[in-house]
C-alpha positions as CSV (number, residue, x, y, z in Angstrom):
1,X,69.8,-63.1,-28.8
2,X,67.6,-60.1,-28.6
3,X,64.7,-62.1,-27.3
4,X,66.9,-63.5,-24.5
5,X,68.1,-60.1,-23.5
6,X,64.6,-58.6,-23.6
7,X,63.3,-61.5,-21.5
8,X,66.0,-60.8,-18.9
9,X,65.0,-57.1,-18.9
10,X,61.4,-58.1,-18.4
11,X,62.3,-60.4,-15.4
12,X,64.5,-57.7,-13.8
13,X,61.9,-55.0,-14.3
14,X,59.2,-57.2,-12.8
15,X,61.3,-57.5,-9.7
16,X,62.4,-53.8,-9.5
17,X,59.2,-51.9,-10.4
18,X,57.1,-53.3,-7.6
19,X,59.8,-52.1,-5.1
20,X,59.2,-48.6,-6.4
21,X,55.5,-48.7,-5.9
22,X,53.9,-47.1,-2.8
23,X,52.7,-49.6,-0.1
24,X,49.6,-48.2,1.5
25,X,49.2,-48.2,5.3
26,X,46.0,-50.2,5.0
27,X,46.9,-53.1,2.8
28,X,44.3,-54.4,0.3
29,X,42.4,-57.6,1.1
30,X,44.2,-59.5,-1.6
31,X,47.5,-59.0,0.3
32,X,45.9,-60.6,3.4
33,X,47.8,-58.2,5.7
34,X,51.2,-59.1,4.3
35,X,53.4,-56.6,2.6
36,X,55.5,-59.4,1.1
37,X,52.4,-61.0,-0.4
38,X,51.4,-57.6,-1.9
39,X,54.9,-57.3,-3.4
40,X,54.7,-60.8,-4.9
41,X,51.3,-60.1,-6.4
42,X,52.6,-56.9,-7.9
43,X,55.7,-58.8,-9.3
44,X,53.3,-61.3,-11.0
45,X,51.1,-58.5,-12.4
46,X,54.0,-56.5,-13.7
47,X,55.7,-59.6,-15.2
48,X,52.5,-60.6,-17.0
49,X,52.0,-57.1,-18.4
50,X,55.6,-56.7,-19.5
51,X,55.7,-60.2,-21.0
52,X,52.5,-59.5,-23.0
53,X,54.1,-56.3,-24.2
54,X,57.3,-58.1,-25.2
55,X,55.4,-60.7,-27.2
56,X,53.3,-58.0,-28.8
57,X,56.4,-56.0,-29.9
58,X,58.3,-59.0,-31.0
59,X,55.5,-60.4,-33.2
60,X,54.6,-57.1,-34.6
61,X,58.1,-55.7,-35.3
62,X,59.8,-59.0,-36.3
63,X,57.0,-60.9,-37.9
64,X,54.8,-58.0,-38.9
65,X,51.6,-59.3,-37.4
66,X,49.1,-58.0,-34.9
67,X,46.8,-60.1,-32.7
68,X,43.5,-61.2,-34.2
69,X,41.6,-60.6,-31.0
70,X,42.4,-59.4,-27.5
71,X,40.0,-60.6,-24.7
72,X,39.9,-61.3,-21.1
73,X,41.6,-64.7,-21.8
74,X,44.5,-62.9,-23.6
75,X,45.5,-62.2,-27.1
76,X,44.8,-64.6,-30.0
77,X,47.5,-64.7,-32.7
78,X,47.4,-66.3,-36.1
79,X,49.9,-69.2,-36.3
80,X,53.4,-68.2,-37.4
81,X,54.5,-69.9,-40.5
82,X,57.7,-71.9,-40.3
83,X,59.5,-69.4,-42.5
84,X,59.2,-65.7,-42.9
85,X,58.7,-63.8,-46.2
86,X,62.4,-62.8,-46.2
87,X,63.5,-66.4,-45.9
88,X,61.1,-67.5,-48.7
89,X,62.4,-64.7,-50.9
90,X,65.9,-65.9,-50.3
91,X,65.0,-69.4,-51.3
92,X,63.2,-68.1,-54.5
93,X,66.3,-66.1,-55.4
94,X,68.6,-69.1,-54.9
95,X,66.3,-71.3,-57.0
96,X,66.3,-68.7,-59.8
97,X,70.1,-68.6,-59.8
98,X,70.3,-72.4,-59.9
99,X,67.8,-72.5,-62.8
100,X,69.7,-69.8,-64.7
101,X,73.0,-71.8,-64.3
102,X,71.3,-75.0,-65.5
103,X,69.9,-73.2,-68.5
104,X,73.3,-71.8,-69.3
105,X,75.0,-75.2,-68.9
106,X,72.4,-76.9,-71.1
107,X,72.6,-74.1,-73.7
108,X,76.4,-74.4,-73.8
109,X,76.2,-78.2,-74.1
110,X,73.5,-78.0,-76.8
111,X,75.4,-75.4,-78.8
112,X,78.6,-77.4,-78.5
113,X,76.9,-80.5,-79.8
114,X,75.5,-78.6,-82.8
115,X,78.9,-77.1,-83.7
116,X,80.6,-80.5,-83.3
117,X,78.5,-82.2,-85.9
């Protein structure tokens, strides 16, 4: 839910922020003389920056990991495990509870068979 909301914010900001940027009288050559093309280029650049920032914040705050390397090709992350540490701890706690119940059941059954003889 949070990721979807944040993605929507990134998309909205990438459309709004370029509108607030100053358009020079002499357009850069990458705009090829078109203010619309300059706007679209800025939208793409702002979107890429905000998307990288969103991924960085999500993976660092939720999964607790930082990128291994950041280069001209982008950031390289270690592969996310299928389950997080919290999920693994929950599974371990459930298994401990189940083992404890089994031991108690076996202990009661064993004690009952000794007393019945």
